[in-house]
N, C-alpha and C positions, 0 to 999 in steps of 0.2 A: 522233213516229216510233216511241215506245215504245208507244204505246197500240195504234199500226196494227199491228204486228208481234205483240203479244199479242192481237188479235181475230183475225190469221190464225192463230196458235197455238190458239184456242178452236174458230175455225169449223172449222181439221181434223181437230181431236183430236173434234167430234161426227160429221164425217161418214165418219171411221173406223171406226163400226163398219156404214157401208151397205156397204165394200169386205169383207165377212167373207171370213175363209180359204177358200181354193181347197178345195172338196172334190170329190171324185166324183160324187155325187150332184149337188153344183150344177152340174157342167161337164157330166153326161148329159143335165140338165133344159134349160139352155141349148141344148145341140146337141140335142134334141127339139123346142125351140119354134121354135128358126133354123131346122129344116128343114120341120115343119109351116109357117111363115109363108114359108117361100123368103127366107132373110134369112141375111146372114154371120154370123160370131164377129169380134168385133175384141177382143181382149185388151191391157187399156191397164194400163201400168205405169207408176204413178207416182212422181214423182220425191220422195228425201227428201233432210231438210235434213242439207247439208253442213257448216256451221257455226251449230249452232243459238241460237249466243250475238250473231251477227251481223245487227241489222234487214235491213241491206242483202240480205246472203244467202238470209232468209228470204221477204223481199216476193219475191227474184229466183224462188225455188223455186214461191210461190205463184203467179206470175206465169205459170211456164212449164205447172203441171199445171192451171191455167185455160184457158192458149191450147189442149193438148190438150184437156181438156173441151170445148169452144166445135167443135173441131174434129170431134168424133163425127159419122159419120152414123147418127143412131139411127132413123132412118125404113127404113133397109137391112140394119142392121146392131144385133143383140143385142151388151151390153157387158160383159164379164166384168172387173173392176176387181183389179186386184192392188198391194196397198196399198207404200209403200216399206218395205224391208226387210222384208215376207211369206217364211218360209221354208217353212211347212207348204203340202204339196199342192203345190208347185212339182214334184214327181216326175209329176203328174196331169196335166200340161200337154202336149198334143200333141209330138209329138217336131219338126216345121215350125215351131215356136212356138220352142221352146225354142233351136235352131241360129239364127233369124232372130234372136234378142233382143240386142241390143247396150247397150243401157244405157236409162236412163231419163231423162225422162218418153218413151215411144213406144208407139204402136199399130202393132199387127199384126193384119194383116184375114186371116180364113181364109175357108175355104166353109162351111156348116153342120157338115158332119162332123169339120172340123177336121185334113184332110189335105194341102190347100195354100194355101201362103201367098198374098193375092192382094195386098196393099200392104201396105207400112211406112212409118210418119212418125214421126220423131225429131227431137226438141229440141223447140223452140219456133217452132212453126209462122204463116207468115205467111197471111195469106187465101188467096193463090196457091196456097201448098202444100196447105191444108187443103181446096182447090175440086178439085185434081188428086187427092187422096187418095181423096174422096167420089165425083168421077166413074169415078175406076179401081174402085171399093168396085161401083158402080150398073152401069157396064158386064161385069163378072164375074157377076153374079148377075142369073139370067134371070128375067124378070118373071113376078109368076102370076096 
């Protein structure tokens, strides 16, 4: 069990650089790309470890984040990762995202311009919730 927990921590620490801090240039590039491709933007707020000394807690957080990653509708959306504990750049997020944010893990989908929230998904989604999120997103995005 300890080895599994250690493996989870190492894996997340290696993946952490992939979700770099939120910069204005990064957000603008994602918005432009989403507009060009006719996609939505999904802001993925990852859950952090609430008790890093508890293997069961680590496994639970890893499972929650993995379920959210699995629920990401990458065909119709560009994803902006926001790591747990990230503080830099949060003021650059659109107002509709900051008002919709309730906790982590959470997915908040907006239109390409980042002005309107289309759908949200919070907690550890099951397949039915993930499918409903993807369908709501696909229905809100006009086909190109």
